[in-house]
C-alpha positions, 0 to 999 in steps of 0.5 A: 292634723288629719281630719276625721272622714265622710262619704255621701250619699245623696241623690238630692245635689241641692241637700248633697253640697248643704250638708258637705259644705256643713260639714268640712265647715267641722272639720271633716274629710266629704267625700261623695257619691249620689249611687251605691254605684259610686260608692261603693270602690270608695269604699273600698278602697280607703277607710272612713268614719261614717257612711252618711248613706240616704234610704231613696237611691237611683238603682239600689236603694240604701236599705239594700245597699247597706245589709250587703257592704254588712254581708262582705264584711264592710264596717263602715258606721251608717248614719241613713237619712230619710223621709221616713220616719214609720217606726217598721221603717227605722227599726227596718234601716238598724236591721240592715245594720245601720248605727244610725237613724234621721229623719228628713228634715232634721236639724242640722245642729242635731246633725251635727250632734250625732256624727261628732259621735258616731265619729268619735265612737269609732275612733275619729283617728283616719286610716294610716295607709291610703289606696289609690290607683295600684298603689299605698300609701303608707302615712306611718311609715312614710312609704310609697308601694304598688299595690303588685309589690315594690316600693317608689322611693319618694324625698320627704317632701314629694310624700309630704305632696303627695298626702296632701294631695290624695287627703284633700283630693276633688279639691281645688288648692291653691299653691298657697295652700299647698306650699303653707301646707307641705312647705311650712314656713321655708319660704319657696317660690310658688311655682316649687310645687309646679315642680314637685307635682310634676317629679311626682307624676314621673315616679309616679308613672303618671299617662294618659290611661291611668287612674289619677289625676293631677290637673292644673289649673291655669291662676291657680294650683292643683287638683288631684282626682281619681277614678273613682266609676266602676266601669260598664 
C-alpha cells in the first residue's frame, strides 16, 4: 500500500518536473527540493529510500552536501546526477558517500532501473513513523504523539485520513481520492471529508502560525503542506 519515497534535489525546473513525473508514474512517493538548504530539513524530518542529488546546485554543491550528510550520520542512499563525466568527478562522488553516479543526459530506462536497484537494496520499506510539525505519527502502533510528549486520541478514520494526507503531501487530492483511500467501499457523502479535516485540525491545534497547513481547494479537495524551509 505504501510507496518507497524518493527525494529529488535538482535546481533545473524542467529536469525536476520530468524526474518527479516519471518516478510517480512508477509508483514512488516523490518529494522535491531545489537546493541543499531546502533538502536538509526534509532529510532530518523523515526517512527516504533514496536521494537523487544534482551536483551543480546553487549555494552548497552536491559533493559538499553529501559529504556533510554522511559526517552527520544521515545514511540515506544517494544517486548523484551530473553532466560531469570525467573519471575524477565520478570517483569524487563515491568518495563523499554516494552509492551511484549517473551522467546527464541519461536514458530514462537506465535511470529507473538504477533507482529500483538502490531502493530494493535499501529494503524498499517506507518509514513506520512519520514526523511532521512537532508530531510523530506511528503507522505500526497507529498512534499520534506530540514531539514534546503526550498522545493525541484519533478515531480510526481520522488516523487513516491524516496518514493519507501526509503520505501525499504537497499534492492536490480530490475528495473522491480521499474517500476511496480512507473510506473504501463505504458510501458516504463527499462532504464528510470536510468534517473530518476540520476535526483533525482541531485535535492538532492548528493555527495560522502552525508548521503545517491543510489547504482547502475549492471544488477539488485538499492539499497538506509542511513548512520545510529553514528560517533566516
